[in-house]
C-alpha positions, 0 to 999 in steps of 0.5 A: 100711154106707151107708143110703139110706133113713135116715128110712123104716122097713119099710113095713107094713100100717096099714089104709085110714085111715091117713094115714102116706104110707110104709105100705100101706093095702090091701096086707095080705100076710097076709090071706087071699083065695080061699084063698091070702095076699095075698102068695101072689096078688101076687108083687111084683118090683121092676125094676132099670132104671127103679128104679136107672138111669132118672134122669129124662131125656126128648127135652126135658130132662136129669137131673132125679132125685137120687140118692145112690148115685153113686160115684168110678167106674162099678164103684163106682156099680154096687156102691152101686146094688146096695146101695140097691136092696136096701134098697129092696126090703127097706123095702118087703117086695117079695120079687122083682127083675128086671134087663137085664145092662147095667143092673147093671154096666158095659159097659166098652170089650169084651165080655170086660170087660162079662163080668167086670164082671157076674161082680163085681156078681153076686157081691154081688147074690148076697151080698144075695139070701142075706142077705135072702132075695130072689129073682131073677124074671127076668134078661134080655139088653140087646140094643137099646141097643148100636150093635151092634144097630142092625139087630137082634140075633138078627134082625141081617142081621150074623152076627157080630152074631148071634153076639154076641147069642148070647153076651150069651145064654149069660151070661145064663143062666149068671147066671140059674143063679148067682142061681137065676132062676125065669124068663128073658125075651126082649124083642125091642127091635129085633127088627123091621124099618123096610122090606121093601125090603131085609128078609127077613121070613122069614129074620130070624124063622127066625134069631130061632127059632134063638137061642131053641132054642139057649137051650133047649138051653143051659139043659138043657146047664147043669141050669138051664132057666128058664121062658122068656118072650117080652115082646110089644111093637108099636113103639118102637124098631122101626117093625115089630116081630115080637112085635106083640102075645100073638096074634102072638107065640103065632103065632111060638111055634107056627110053630116048636114052642117051647109047651113052653119058651116063655110070655109076660111081657105089660105093660099099657103095650105092650098100649096100645101094641098097640091092646088092653086089658091084660085083652085080652092077658091073656085071649088068653094064658091062652086058650092056657095061655101066661099067664107072667108080668106087667110092671106099669104103665100108659101114658097115652092121650093120648100115643103112647109107652110111658110106663111110668107106675106102675099107679094105675088101680084098674078096669083093675088089677081087670080085669087081676086077674080074668083072673089069677085065672081062669089060676089065677094067674101060676105061676112068673112074678109082678108086675114094676113096669116103671114109672118115676117121673114127671119131676116126681117126682125125689126119693129118696123117690118110689121108695117112694111110687110103688112103694107106690101101685102095690102097694095098686092091685094089693092093691084090685084082687085084692079087687075080682076076688075078689068078682066070681069069688066071686059069679060075677058075670062068669062068670054073664053069659057063661053066660046069653049062651052059654045057647043052646048048652046044648040043642036045636041049639046042644048038637048043633053042640057034640057034632059032630052037625051039618054044613053040610046038616043046619043049612041044613035047621034054618035054613030052619025057623028063620029068626025068630031073636030076639037078646037084649040084652046090658044092657051099660050095666047090667052095666059100672054093676054093675061100678063096684059091685064096683069102687068099693064097700067090697065089704060087700054082695052084687052080683047082676045082676037079670033085665031085665024088658021 
């Protein structure tokens, strides 16, 4: 059997003083944090597409990545990639993976040939899963790259395209059962529109919901109904995408009665493109009890597209992990590195080094968020901010004892309102202590005296 990283052993935790580039300095899978191990808090997954398929091309330049798994045919290369991928997973000691159907197998010259190729490759993947114990977090169908999806998949104006999309989803669910995938993701890459001049927006959204309901029914029929996830994204490639952000997607889910079957798979870079922070999107999802899973990456605020960089911003990841802890974890979901190495990081080893950086960043974020939660830093601030609802007129409002007339009477007698300062700059300064300190001291918000 070919070894693609013969000089690299399994990546182990060596602590923050380690100078070994192929070691974790913060991610200690056995360390207990808030009653669970780091491994339990951080169910990491690796994305097949960026790791095995992405070659460094961009709109201005060709291939840069050096990869050693190419064979004499597309199917031989696909088989080699499976071997290399599971070596990467094993050496990083990551327990899960995710993939699109077109990532793992050649599409061939027909849908039937594509499905046959998928059977061959998923047989090999199943063997590697059984051999290593590594699991499939989620799979999905790529219904945006092929020319047939120029005007969308389920939202296409062409009924035959809808049928082809449905066939890919059926095959995807068959594969999900075969590999015991815990989730199935819908990302509407081209489920949107270019102009309303020729678009029936309501009809297209109705059709997307029809496909989702078909998926629910088929999952029940085959006895494998994974947690269904929708991944919001505001733009790229569609000008107006129907799953713009978490709130927009939740409106869709509620409109079509999909709450019991669908949750959200949220990506940090997609939040950036929507004009939100990642923690905002996570908070919105958990407010609906719909935080299902996350794609871990970051965008570049100086660029206006989906750069899918590996997450290394400890500040942002800390706030994201706090939302996840407040959610009680991710349930059946996980933390998928939907991230690609930079064009200049083109060596084989960079695939390992980039994932190590992302994993260590999330470990640091977890430790920071756990201390924030343990010391009730943010919850105490919020409790104090809404203190006027604990007693008096505020409590009466919450208990439903007031109406517009009674509140008007109250307001006429109490119109001299004094608002408390948020002292937000002070709070942010203390937050820096949680994020950048060694966690050895207790940090508390002290009252501000005038």
